[in-house]
VEXDREN-2710 file (C-alpha; in Angstrom, 1 decimal):
% VEXDREN-2710
k/r/px/py/pz
1/MET/17.5/-71.8/125.3
2/ILE/14.3/-70.3/124.0
3/MET/13.9/-71.3/120.4
4/ARG/12.0/-69.8/117.5
5/PRO/10.7/-71.2/114.2
6/PHE/13.4/-70.8/111.6
7/GLN/12.7/-67.9/109.3
8/SER/10.8/-69.1/106.2
9/ALA/11.0/-67.6/102.8
10/VAL/7.7/-66.0/101.9
11/SER/6.4/-66.4/98.4
12/THR/4.6/-63.2/97.3
13/THR/3.1/-65.1/94.3
14/VAL/0.7/-67.0/96.6
15/LEU/0.4/-64.6/99.6
16/VAL/-2.1/-61.9/98.7
17/LEU/-3.5/-59.4/101.2
18/ALA/-7.2/-59.9/101.7
19/PHE/-8.2/-56.3/101.2
20/GLY/-11.0/-55.7/98.8
21/VAL/-11.0/-52.7/96.4
22/ILE/-12.9/-49.5/97.0
23/SER/-15.4/-48.8/94.2
24/GLY/-13.9/-46.5/91.6
25/PHE/-10.3/-47.4/92.2
26/SER/-7.9/-49.6/90.2
27/SER/-8.0/-53.3/91.0
28/SER/-4.9/-54.3/89.0
29/ALA/-2.6/-56.9/90.6
30/PRO/-3.1/-55.9/94.3
31/THR/0.0/-56.8/96.4
32/SER/-0.1/-54.5/99.4
33/ALA/-2.1/-52.2/101.5
34/GLY/0.1/-49.3/100.5
35/SER/-0.3/-49.5/96.7
36/ARG/-3.7/-51.2/96.4
37/HIS/-5.8/-49.1/98.7
38/PRO/-6.7/-45.4/98.4
39/THR/-5.9/-42.9/101.1
40/LEU/-8.7/-41.8/103.3
41/GLY/-8.6/-38.5/101.6
42/GLU/-9.1/-40.1/98.2
43/TYR/-11.9/-42.2/99.5
44/VAL/-13.7/-39.2/101.0
45/SER/-13.3/-37.3/97.8
46/SER/-14.7/-40.2/95.7
47/GLN/-17.7/-40.5/98.0
48/SER/-18.6/-36.8/98.4
49/GLY/-16.8/-35.0/95.6
50/SER/-14.6/-33.1/98.1
51/VAL/-12.4/-33.8/101.1
52/THR/-14.9/-32.2/103.5
53/MET/-17.2/-35.2/104.1
54/GLY/-18.3/-35.5/107.7
55/TRP/-16.7/-37.8/110.2
56/GLN/-17.2/-41.5/109.6
57/ARG/-17.2/-43.3/113.0
58/SER/-16.9/-46.7/111.3
59/SER/-13.5/-45.7/110.0
60/GLY/-12.0/-46.0/113.5
61/VAL/-10.6/-42.4/113.3
62/SER/-11.6/-40.2/116.2
63/LYS/-13.8/-37.2/115.4
64/ALA/-11.2/-34.8/116.6
65/ALA/-8.5/-36.3/114.3
66/TRP/-10.7/-36.7/111.2
67/PRO/-9.5/-33.6/109.3
68/THR/-5.9/-34.6/110.1
69/ALA/-6.4/-38.2/108.9
70/VAL/-8.1/-37.1/105.7
71/ALA/-5.1/-35.1/104.8
72/ASP/-2.6/-37.8/105.9
73/GLU/-1.4/-39.8/102.9
74/THR/-0.3/-42.6/105.2
75/VAL/-3.9/-43.3/106.2
76/LYS/-5.5/-45.8/103.9
77/ILE/-9.0/-47.2/103.7
78/ASP/-10.0/-50.9/103.1
79/SER/-13.0/-52.4/101.4
80/ARG/-14.9/-52.5/104.7
81/GLY/-14.4/-48.8/105.2
82/ARG/-11.9/-49.3/108.0
83/ALA/-8.8/-47.0/108.2
84/PHE/-5.3/-48.3/108.6
85/VAL/-1.9/-46.6/108.7
86/VAL/1.2/-47.5/106.7
87/ASP/4.0/-45.7/108.6
88/PRO/7.0/-45.1/106.3
89/PRO/10.4/-46.3/107.2
90/LEU/12.9/-44.2/109.2
91/PRO/15.4/-42.4/107.0
92/ALA/18.7/-44.4/107.1
93/GLN/20.8/-41.3/107.8
94/LYS/18.8/-40.7/111.1
95/ILE/18.8/-44.2/112.4
96/SER/22.5/-44.3/113.4
97/GLY/22.1/-41.2/115.4
98/THR/19.3/-42.7/117.4
99/THR/21.1/-45.9/118.4
100/ARG/24.3/-44.6/119.9
101/ALA/24.8/-45.1/123.6
102/ALA/21.4/-46.5/124.1
103/PRO/20.8/-47.5/127.8
104/VAL/19.7/-51.0/128.8
105/VAL/17.5/-52.4/131.6
106/THR/19.9/-54.1/134.0
107/ASP/17.5/-55.4/136.8
108/ILE/15.7/-58.0/134.7
109/PRO/17.6/-61.2/133.8
110/LEU/17.8/-62.3/130.2
111/THR/16.0/-65.5/131.1
112/ASP/12.8/-63.6/131.8
113/ALA/12.7/-61.9/128.4
114/PHE/9.6/-63.8/127.3
115/VAL/7.6/-64.0/130.6
116/LEU/7.4/-60.3/131.3
117/HIS/4.1/-58.8/132.5
118/SER/3.3/-55.2/133.6
119/ARG/-0.1/-55.9/135.1
120/PRO/-0.7/-59.7/135.0
121/ASP/-4.2/-59.4/136.6
122/SER/-5.6/-57.1/134.0
123/THR/-8.3/-58.2/131.6
124/LYS/-6.8/-56.1/128.7
125/VAL/-3.6/-57.1/127.1
126/ILE/-0.9/-55.7/124.8
127/TYR/1.1/-58.7/123.6
128/LEU/4.6/-57.9/122.3
129/ASP/5.0/-60.9/120.0
130/PHE/8.7/-61.4/119.2
131/ASP/8.6/-65.2/118.4
132/GLY/6.6/-65.2/115.2
133/GLN/3.1/-66.1/114.2
134/THR/1.2/-68.0/111.6
135/MET/-1.9/-65.9/110.6
136/THR/-5.0/-67.1/108.9
137/ASN/-8.2/-65.3/108.0
138/THR/-6.9/-61.8/108.6
139/ALA/-6.9/-58.6/106.5
140/TRP/-3.3/-59.4/105.7
141/SER/-3.9/-62.9/104.3
142/ARG/-7.4/-64.4/104.1
143/TYR/-6.9/-67.5/102.0
144/VAL/-3.4/-68.6/102.6
145/PRO/-1.7/-68.9/106.0
146/LEU/0.9/-66.2/106.4
147/VAL/3.9/-67.3/108.3
148/VAL/5.6/-64.3/110.0
149/PRO/9.1/-65.1/111.1
150/ALA/10.3/-64.2/114.6
151/TYR/12.2/-61.1/115.5
152/SER/15.9/-61.5/114.7
153/ILE/18.9/-59.2/114.2
154/ASP/21.3/-62.0/113.2
155/GLY/19.2/-64.5/111.2
156/SER/19.7/-67.2/113.8
157/PRO/16.7/-69.3/114.9
158/SER/17.6/-68.8/118.6
159/PHE/17.5/-65.6/120.5
160/SER/20.9/-64.1/121.3
161/SER/21.7/-62.2/124.5
162/THR/21.5/-59.0/122.5
163/GLU/18.1/-59.8/121.1
164/LYS/16.8/-60.7/124.6
165/GLN/18.1/-57.5/126.0
166/ASN/16.3/-55.6/123.2
167/VAL/13.1/-57.4/124.0
168/ILE/13.5/-56.5/127.7
169/ASP/14.3/-52.9/126.9
170/ALA/11.4/-52.5/124.4
171/TRP/8.9/-54.1/126.9
172/SER/10.1/-51.8/129.7
173/ALA/9.5/-48.7/127.6
174/VAL/6.2/-49.8/126.2
175/ALA/5.0/-50.8/129.7
176/GLU/5.9/-47.3/130.8
177/ASP/4.0/-45.7/127.9
178/TYR/0.9/-47.5/129.0
179/SER/1.5/-47.6/132.7
180/MET/-1.4/-45.3/133.5
181/PHE/-3.9/-47.8/132.1
182/ASP/-5.3/-51.1/133.4
183/VAL/-3.6/-53.2/130.7
184/ASP/-1.0/-55.9/130.8
185/VAL/1.9/-55.3/128.5
186/THR/3.5/-58.7/128.2
187/THR/6.0/-60.7/126.2
188/GLU/4.3/-64.0/127.2
189/ASP/1.7/-65.3/124.8
190/PRO/-1.7/-64.9/126.6
191/GLY/-3.5/-67.1/124.1
192/GLN/-5.5/-65.9/121.2
193/SER/-8.7/-66.0/123.2
194/ASP/-7.3/-63.3/125.5
195/ILE/-6.6/-61.1/122.4
196/ASP/-9.8/-61.6/120.4
197/ARG/-13.0/-59.9/121.4
198/THR/-15.9/-62.1/120.4
199/SER/-18.8/-60.1/121.8
200/TYR/-19.6/-56.8/123.5
201/GLY/-19.9/-58.8/126.7
202/ASP/-16.3/-60.1/126.3
203/VAL/-14.1/-58.1/128.8
204/ARG/-10.9/-60.0/128.0
205/TYR/-9.3/-58.7/124.8
206/GLY/-6.4/-56.8/123.5
207/VAL/-3.9/-56.5/120.7
208/ARG/-1.0/-58.4/119.3
209/ALA/2.0/-56.3/118.2
210/LEU/4.0/-58.5/115.9
211/ILE/7.6/-57.6/115.7
212/THR/9.5/-59.0/112.8
213/ASP/12.4/-58.0/110.5
214/GLU/11.7/-55.6/107.7
215/ASN/13.8/-57.6/105.2
216/ASN/12.2/-61.0/105.6
217/GLY/9.4/-60.6/103.0
218/ILE/6.5/-59.9/105.2
219/ALA/7.1/-56.1/105.0
220/ASP/7.1/-56.4/101.3
221/ILE/3.6/-57.8/101.4
222/ALA/2.3/-55.2/103.8
223/CYS/4.1/-52.3/102.2
224/PRO/6.3/-53.0/99.1
225/THR/7.5/-49.5/99.0
226/GLY/8.8/-49.8/102.6
227/CYS/7.4/-49.1/106.0
228/GLN/8.2/-49.3/109.7
229/GLY/4.8/-50.3/110.8
230/VAL/1.3/-51.0/109.7
231/ALA/-1.8/-50.9/112.0
232/TYR/-5.6/-50.5/111.8
233/ILE/-7.1/-47.5/113.6
234/GLY/-9.6/-48.1/116.5
235/THR/-9.7/-51.9/116.5
236/PHE/-8.5/-52.6/120.1
237/ASP/-12.1/-53.2/121.3
238/TYR/-13.7/-54.0/117.9
239/VAL/-16.2/-56.8/117.7
240/ASP/-16.4/-58.1/114.1
241/PRO/-20.0/-58.6/113.0
242/GLU/-19.0/-61.4/110.7
243/GLY/-17.1/-63.3/113.4
244/ASP/-13.7/-62.7/112.0
245/TRP/-12.2/-61.9/115.4
246/GLU/-8.6/-61.7/114.2
247/TRP/-9.4/-59.8/111.0
248/TYR/-7.7/-56.5/112.0
249/SER/-4.9/-58.1/113.9
250/PRO/-1.9/-57.8/114.3
251/ALA/-0.3/-54.4/114.4
252/PHE/3.0/-54.9/112.5
253/VAL/6.3/-53.6/113.7
254/PHE/9.2/-54.0/111.2
255/SER/12.6/-53.9/112.9
256/ARG/16.1/-53.4/111.7
257/ASP/19.2/-55.1/113.0
258/ILE/20.6/-51.9/114.4
259/PHE/17.4/-50.9/116.3
260/SER/17.8/-50.5/120.1
261/GLY/15.1/-51.5/122.5
262/LYS/14.1/-47.8/122.7
263/LYS/13.7/-47.6/118.9
264/LEU/11.5/-50.8/118.9
265/SER/9.4/-49.4/121.7
266/ASP/8.8/-46.1/119.8
267/VAL/7.4/-48.1/116.9
268/ILE/5.4/-50.5/119.0
269/SER/3.7/-47.9/121.2
270/HIS/3.0/-45.9/118.0
271/GLU/1.4/-48.8/116.2
272/VAL/-0.6/-50.0/119.2
273/GLY/-1.7/-46.4/119.6
274/HIS/-3.3/-46.6/116.2
275/ASN/-5.2/-49.8/117.3
276/LEU/-6.4/-47.7/120.2
277/GLY/-7.9/-45.1/117.9
278/LEU/-5.1/-42.6/117.7
279/SER/-4.1/-40.7/114.6
280/HIS/-0.8/-39.0/113.8
281/ASP/0.6/-35.9/115.6
282/GLY/2.0/-33.6/112.9
283/GLN/2.9/-30.1/112.4
284/ALA/1.8/-27.9/109.4
285/SER/2.2/-30.1/106.3
286/ASP/4.2/-32.8/108.0
287/PRO/2.1/-35.7/109.4
288/TYR/4.9/-36.8/111.7
289/TYR/6.1/-34.2/114.2
290/GLU/9.7/-35.1/115.2
291/GLY/9.7/-33.0/118.3
292/ARG/12.3/-30.5/119.6
293/SER/14.8/-30.1/122.4
294/GLY/14.6/-33.7/123.6
295/TRP/10.7/-34.1/123.5
296/ALA/8.4/-35.6/121.0
297/PRO/4.8/-37.1/120.9
298/ILE/4.4/-40.9/120.7
299/MET/2.0/-40.5/117.7
300/GLY/4.5/-38.3/115.9
301/ALA/8.1/-39.5/115.3
302/GLY/9.7/-39.8/118.7
303/TYR/12.6/-41.9/117.5
304/TYR/15.0/-39.0/117.8
305/GLN/14.2/-37.7/121.3
306/PRO/14.8/-39.1/124.7
307/LEU/11.4/-38.0/126.2
308/VAL/8.4/-39.3/124.3
309/GLN/4.9/-38.8/125.7
310/TRP/1.3/-38.8/124.8
311/SER/0.0/-35.5/123.6
312/ASN/-3.1/-33.3/123.0
313/GLY/-1.4/-31.2/120.3
314/ASP/-0.4/-28.3/122.5
315/TYR/3.2/-28.6/121.3
316/SER/2.7/-26.2/118.5
317/LYS/0.2/-23.6/117.2
318/LYS/0.5/-25.5/113.9
319/ALA/-0.2/-28.9/115.3
320/THR/-2.3/-31.0/113.0
321/ASN/-4.1/-33.0/115.6
322/ARG/-5.7/-31.8/118.8
323/GLU/-7.3/-35.1/119.9
324/ASP/-7.0/-36.0/123.6
325/ASP/-4.9/-39.1/123.4
326/PHE/-5.9/-40.4/126.8
327/ALA/-9.6/-39.8/126.2
328/VAL/-9.5/-41.5/122.7
329/MET/-7.7/-44.6/124.1
330/GLN/-10.3/-44.9/126.9
331/SER/-13.0/-44.7/124.3
332/HIS/-11.5/-47.8/122.7
333/GLY/-11.4/-50.1/125.7
334/LEU/-8.7/-49.0/128.1
335/SER/-9.4/-47.7/131.6
336/LEU/-7.2/-45.6/133.7
337/MET/-5.8/-47.3/136.8
338/ALA/-7.6/-46.3/140.0
339/ASP/-5.8/-43.5/141.8
340/ASP/-3.3/-45.2/144.1
341/PHE/-2.6/-42.4/146.6
342/GLY/-4.4/-39.5/148.1
343/ASN/-4.4/-36.1/146.4
344/SER/-4.1/-33.9/149.5
345/SER/-2.4/-33.9/152.9
346/SER/-5.7/-35.0/154.5
347/THR/-5.7/-38.2/152.5
348/ALA/-1.9/-38.8/152.5
349/THR/-0.5/-42.3/152.8
350/THR/1.9/-42.8/155.7
351/VAL/5.3/-44.1/154.6
352/LEU/8.1/-45.4/156.9
353/LEU/11.6/-44.1/156.7
354/ASN/14.1/-46.1/154.7
355/THR/11.4/-47.9/152.6
356/SER/10.4/-47.6/149.0
357/THR/6.9/-46.8/147.8
358/SER/5.9/-47.3/144.1
359/GLY/3.3/-45.2/142.5
360/THR/1.9/-43.9/139.2
361/ILE/0.9/-40.4/138.1
362/HIS/-2.2/-41.3/136.0
363/SER/-3.1/-37.9/134.5
364/ARG/-2.1/-34.2/134.6
365/SER/-4.6/-33.7/137.4
366/ASP/-3.2/-36.5/139.6
367/VAL/-0.9/-35.7/142.5
368/ASP/0.2/-38.1/145.2
369/TYR/0.6/-37.2/148.8
370/PHE/2.6/-39.1/151.5
371/ARG/3.1/-38.5/155.2
372/PHE/6.1/-39.3/157.4
373/VAL/7.2/-38.6/160.9
374/ALA/10.8/-37.3/161.3
375/THR/13.1/-39.1/163.7
376/ALA/16.2/-37.1/163.0
377/THR/17.1/-33.6/162.0
378/SER/17.6/-34.4/158.3
379/VAL/15.9/-36.6/155.7
380/ASP/16.8/-37.4/152.1
381/ILE/13.8/-37.6/149.8
382/ALA/14.0/-38.8/146.2
383/VAL/11.6/-39.6/143.4
384/ILE/13.2/-42.3/141.2
385/LEU/11.9/-43.1/137.7
386/PRO/12.3/-46.2/135.6
387/SER/15.8/-46.5/134.4
388/TYR/14.7/-47.0/130.7
389/SER/12.8/-44.4/128.7
390/PRO/10.5/-42.8/131.5
391/ASP/7.5/-40.8/130.5
392/LEU/7.2/-38.9/133.8
393/ASP/8.9/-35.5/134.5
394/CYS/8.2/-35.2/138.2
395/SER/8.3/-32.4/140.7
396/LEU/8.7/-32.8/144.5
397/THR/7.3/-30.6/147.3
398/VAL/7.9/-31.1/151.0
399/LEU/5.5/-29.5/153.4
400/ASP/5.3/-29.3/157.2
401/SER/2.3/-30.2/159.3
402/LEU/0.7/-26.8/158.6
403/ASN/1.0/-27.3/154.8
404/ARG/3.8/-24.8/154.6
405/THR/6.4/-25.5/151.9
406/VAL/9.8/-26.4/153.3
407/ALA/11.5/-27.7/150.2
408/THR/10.9/-28.1/146.5
409/ASP/12.7/-29.7/143.5
410/ASN/11.9/-29.6/139.8
411/PRO/15.1/-29.6/137.9
412/ASN/15.3/-28.2/134.4
413/PHE/15.0/-30.8/131.6
414/LEU/18.1/-31.2/129.5
415/SER/18.4/-33.6/126.6
416/LEU/21.7/-35.5/126.5
417/GLY/21.1/-37.0/123.1
418/THR/18.5/-39.2/121.5
419/ASN/18.6/-41.8/124.3
420/SER/19.0/-39.9/127.6
421/ALA/18.1/-36.8/129.5
422/THR/18.5/-35.2/132.9
423/GLY/16.0/-33.2/135.0
424/LEU/13.2/-35.8/135.1
425/THR/13.8/-37.0/138.6
426/ALA/13.6/-34.9/141.8
427/SER/15.2/-35.0/145.2
428/ALA/15.8/-32.9/148.3
429/THR/17.7/-33.1/151.6
430/VAL/15.5/-31.4/154.2
431/THR/16.2/-30.2/157.7
432/VAL/13.3/-31.4/159.9
433/THR/12.3/-31.5/163.5
434/PRO/12.3/-35.0/165.2
435/GLY/8.8/-36.0/166.1
436/GLN/7.1/-33.7/163.7
437/THR/4.9/-34.8/160.7
438/TYR/5.8/-33.8/157.2
439/PHE/4.1/-34.3/153.8
440/VAL/5.6/-35.2/150.4
441/LYS/3.8/-34.2/147.2
442/VAL/4.7/-35.9/143.9
443/ASP/3.4/-34.4/140.7
444/GLY/4.0/-34.5/136.9
445/SER/5.4/-31.3/135.4
446/GLY/6.1/-29.7/132.1
447/PHE/9.1/-27.7/131.1
448/GLY/9.4/-24.3/129.3
449/LYS/6.6/-23.1/127.0
450/ALA/4.7/-26.0/125.6
451/SER/4.0/-24.4/122.2
452/SER/7.6/-23.3/121.5
453/THR/10.4/-24.3/123.8
454/GLY/9.3/-27.3/125.9
455/TYR/6.3/-29.4/126.8
456/SER/3.3/-29.2/129.0
457/ASP/2.4/-31.6/131.9
458/TYR/-0.3/-33.3/129.7
459/GLY/1.8/-36.4/128.9
460/SER/4.0/-36.2/132.1
461/VAL/2.6/-39.4/133.6
462/GLY/4.0/-42.7/134.5
463/GLU/5.6/-44.8/137.2
464/TYR/7.9/-43.7/140.0
465/ARG/9.4/-44.8/143.2
466/LEU/9.5/-42.6/146.3
467/GLU/12.3/-43.1/148.9
468/VAL/12.4/-41.2/152.2
469/SER/15.6/-41.9/154.1
470/GLY/16.5/-40.9/157.6
471/ASP/18.1/-42.2/160.8
472/THR/15.6/-44.3/162.7
473/ARG/17.8/-45.1/165.8
474/PRO/16.5/-43.7/169.1
475/THR/17.7/-40.2/170.1
476/LEU/19.8/-39.4/173.2
477/THR/18.2/-37.4/175.9
478/PRO/20.0/-34.1/175.4
479/GLY/22.1/-32.4/178.1
480/THR/22.0/-28.7/178.7
481/PRO/25.3/-27.0/177.7
482/THR/26.0/-23.5/178.9
483/VAL/28.2/-20.6/178.1
484/THR/29.5/-18.2/180.7
485/GLY/31.3/-14.9/180.2
486/ILE/30.5/-11.7/178.3
487/ALA/30.2/-11.8/174.5
488/GLN/32.3/-8.8/174.0
489/PHE/35.4/-8.3/171.9
490/GLY/38.5/-9.4/173.7
491/GLU/36.6/-11.3/176.4
492/THR/36.9/-15.0/177.1
493/LEU/33.8/-17.2/176.9
494/THR/33.7/-20.6/178.7
495/GLY/31.5/-23.5/177.6
496/ASN/30.2/-26.4/179.6
497/VAL/28.9/-29.6/178.0
498/GLY/26.3/-30.3/180.7
499/SER/25.2/-33.7/181.9
500/TRP/24.6/-36.5/179.3
501/GLY/24.4/-39.7/181.2
502/ALA/26.5/-42.9/181.1
503/GLU/28.6/-44.1/178.1
504/VAL/28.0/-40.9/176.2
505/SER/31.0/-39.2/174.6
506/THR/31.0/-35.6/173.6
507/SER/32.9/-33.3/171.3
508/THR/32.7/-29.5/171.1
509/GLU/33.3/-26.7/168.8
510/TRP/32.6/-22.9/168.8
511/PHE/30.5/-21.4/166.1
512/VAL/30.0/-17.7/165.1
513/GLY/26.7/-17.5/163.3
514/GLN/26.6/-20.7/161.2
515/THR/30.4/-20.8/160.7
516/ALA/32.6/-23.2/162.6
517/THR/35.6/-21.4/164.1
518/GLY/37.8/-24.6/164.4
519/ASP/38.2/-23.9/168.1
520/THR/37.3/-27.1/169.9
521/ASP/38.3/-26.5/173.5
522/ASN/36.0/-25.2/176.2
523/THR/37.1/-21.5/176.0
524/TYR/36.9/-19.0/173.2
525/VAL/38.1/-15.4/172.9
526/VAL/35.7/-13.1/171.1
527/GLN/37.3/-11.7/167.9
528/SER/36.7/-8.3/166.3
529/ALA/34.9/-10.0/163.3
530/ASP/32.4/-11.6/165.7
531/VAL/30.9/-8.2/166.7
532/GLY/27.1/-8.3/165.9
533/LYS/27.0/-12.1/165.6
534/ILE/25.8/-14.8/167.9
535/VAL/28.5/-17.0/169.4
536/SER/27.5/-20.6/170.2
537/PHE/29.1/-23.6/171.9
538/ARG/28.0/-26.7/170.0
539/VAL/28.1/-30.1/171.7
540/THR/27.8/-33.3/169.7
541/ALA/27.0/-36.3/171.9
542/SER/27.4/-40.0/170.8
543/LYS/26.5/-43.3/172.2
544/ALA/26.4/-46.8/170.6
545/GLY/23.0/-47.6/169.1
546/TYR/21.7/-44.0/169.3
547/GLN/21.6/-41.1/166.9
548/ASP/24.1/-38.4/167.6
549/SER/22.6/-35.5/169.5
550/VAL/23.7/-32.0/168.6
551/VAL/22.8/-29.2/171.1
552/SER/24.2/-25.6/171.3
553/ALA/24.4/-23.0/174.0
554/THR/24.3/-19.5/172.5
555/THR/25.1/-15.9/173.6
556/GLN/23.5/-12.6/172.7
557/PRO/25.1/-11.0/169.7
558/ALA/28.7/-10.1/170.5
559/VAL/29.3/-6.4/171.2
560/ALA/32.3/-4.2/170.7
561/ALA/34.7/-3.2/173.5
562/GLU/34.7/0.3/174.9
563/MET/37.4/2.7/173.5
564/ASP/39.7/4.2/176.2
565/LEU/40.3/8.0/176.1
566/THR/42.8/9.4/178.6
567/ASP/43.0/13.1/177.6
568/THR/40.3/15.1/175.7
569/PRO/41.3/17.1/172.6
570/SER/42.6/20.6/173.0
571/ILE/43.3/23.6/170.6
572/SER/46.4/25.8/170.6
573/GLY/47.2/29.0/168.6
574/ILE/46.4/32.7/168.4
575/LEU/42.7/33.5/168.0
576/LYS/43.0/36.0/165.2
577/VAL/41.8/35.8/161.6
578/GLY/44.6/34.5/159.4
579/ASN/46.4/32.6/162.1
580/THR/46.7/28.8/162.3
581/LEU/45.1/26.7/165.1
582/THR/46.4/23.2/165.9
583/VAL/44.5/20.4/167.6
584/ASP/46.0/18.0/170.2
585/ILE/43.8/14.9/169.6
586/GLY/44.3/13.6/173.1
587/SER/45.2/10.1/174.3
588/TRP/43.3/7.2/172.7
589/GLU/43.4/3.3/172.6
590/SER/46.6/2.2/171.0
591/GLY/46.2/1.6/167.3
592/ALA/43.0/3.7/167.0
593/ALA/42.5/5.7/163.8
594/THR/41.4/9.3/164.3
595/SER/39.7/12.0/162.2
596/GLN/38.9/15.6/163.0
597/GLN/36.1/18.0/162.3
598/TRP/36.6/21.7/163.1
599/ARG/33.5/23.7/164.2
600/ARG/32.4/27.3/164.3
601/ASN/30.1/28.1/167.2
602/GLY/29.4/24.3/167.3
603/SER/28.6/23.8/163.6
604/PRO/30.9/21.9/161.2
605/ILE/33.1/24.0/159.0
606/SER/33.2/22.7/155.4
607/SER/36.4/20.9/154.4
608/ALA/38.0/21.6/157.8
609/THR/39.1/18.1/158.7
610/GLY/42.9/18.4/159.3
611/THR/44.9/18.6/162.4
612/THR/45.4/22.4/161.8
613/TYR/43.0/25.1/160.8
614/VAL/43.6/28.6/159.4
615/LEU/41.1/31.1/160.8
616/GLN/38.9/32.7/158.1
617/ARG/37.3/36.2/158.0
618/SER/33.9/34.4/158.7
619/ASP/35.3/33.1/162.0
620/GLY/35.7/36.7/163.4
621/GLY/33.8/37.1/166.6
622/LYS/33.0/33.3/166.7
623/ARG/34.2/30.5/169.0
624/ILE/36.1/27.5/167.5
625/SER/36.1/23.9/168.6
626/VAL/37.2/20.5/167.1
627/THR/35.6/17.0/167.3
628/VAL/37.9/14.0/167.2
629/THR/36.5/10.6/166.2
630/ALA/38.4/7.4/167.0
631/THR/37.8/4.0/165.4
632/LYS/39.3/0.6/165.9
633/ALA/38.1/-2.9/164.9
634/GLY/36.3/-4.6/167.8
635/TYR/35.7/-1.3/169.6
636/THR/32.9/1.1/169.8
637/THR/33.4/4.3/167.8
638/VAL/34.1/7.3/170.2
639/THR/34.0/11.0/169.6
640/ALA/35.3/13.8/171.9
641/THR/35.0/17.5/171.4
642/SER/37.4/20.2/172.7
643/ALA/36.3/23.1/174.7
644/LEU/35.2/26.2/172.9
645/THR/37.9/28.8/172.3
646/GLY/37.4/32.5/173.1
647/LYS/36.1/34.8/170.3
648/VAL/38.3/35.1/167.3
649/ALA/39.7/38.6/166.7
650/LYS/39.1/40.2/163.3
END
């Protein structure tokens, strides 16, 4: 069992933070960063007489975030002019809602909790220190060693299974937050030399995020009024001119016994973000934007949302901070990973069917292209994200060899609570042609309107796994089925499976359009509902070790049968105005429906559609006829017109 130093009681009478006091401010009984040091806004006002003093690079705050940081009361300034942040504790009433039904990482054994690495070959490191640390000569305690107890939720000196699971979950989420950078997020102590930066030529350095309990006394020293984390701004790549390499380390994360791994990761990534130069993402007068509809920025308060991403402030017209998170972090020592896959079909990476390919979307401009050759008539394509707190909302596009889109998927994002959401992954089942080349494009996407209802694709970056699945067995050489007969209502069609070779078994079924008829023998009688549709005889051939082959023989669209007419219509009655004429419709196909139209000198007479007609004054001197129309399902519509009568007497 992995053991930790037993948690020691901390005497606040001898442990004093090593911050000096800014000139012009009270120096009475300093005990913490929070109460002892002025806010950045107070410092600026004391130096210039207003809060509009220009950007001070040495503070660590980015130029873009300077106005926000000056107005943010959680941003303090120490005696060296360096800014640090005291992040307040989460409200108790909200914490319970963020810990229900939290998922867990299931593919990492508990025994690996303290040897996890995201990029072990990187020269930059983010060390998640859960097993405690004795600090000397730091801004937190210069003269007396400060013993920081290990992370614990039960007070035991050994790590329980629950605690290990939280460590794994937190590491997984933080590693995802920083997956686009060339940095190793690790739970294994890299050694202090790999954290300290001792010169500008030193390329191996990083940050220690020290996770400990908020009730063990250490939090009381850093922030006696309570806080969830404390970290300096912009110190990740800092070289101390006085040789105090550890002075601005670590970034403190103060845990609670009910925090899930996701909750821990939200605090850790936030505090490490401060070390990397980032300031708070707020809205209007609130320095911490809590997000909406399932989304929040990492540098806001993402504890209550399932999708937490880096941001450039485009989430609101009232956003307090417009700094480009990725650009700021790169300016403090991190580099984006080299693009792993081509950004167009001409530079696409070939993937084999039924294999997995892991990739990373590094920025909003990054797209990854892949190429595969179809071996069957259908493939299943899926973009799978990390099971725990992914940052990427992905879209999937499938194109043919001419770059024509054949399938897309980008489901709508839907929050299922503070710990889970749907609509981030993408998948498609695509009908393809064996032997043809197809391309798959993976991209990060946003959802809704960034400034009001959703989020942009700015922070939609992170790791994914592409799976293209299909049948890779050889295909049968197809036979040539045929259909004989006339595709006409009432006629019988005959299908022949053709020649398929030895040891091949076949099954057949008739289709009308794309609909199976259920008729599986070799003959089919054309139905009235089939008129106008293509009838096909589908043959499915099977052989052990081969893909099934499906081939169809088709007809021309089925046509209607001819209607039989034995006798033409005739008219009887006296040809004089006021008398009634009667039509004999003639002899038609049994079951046919008939209608009539009386005519005067060949032109239709309005409303004269019965089997009888009373001669009108306007008919005088005219000749009368009648047209009979016969209809029946499956038959052509036929009309027949009687002979003209003599002239009607007036």
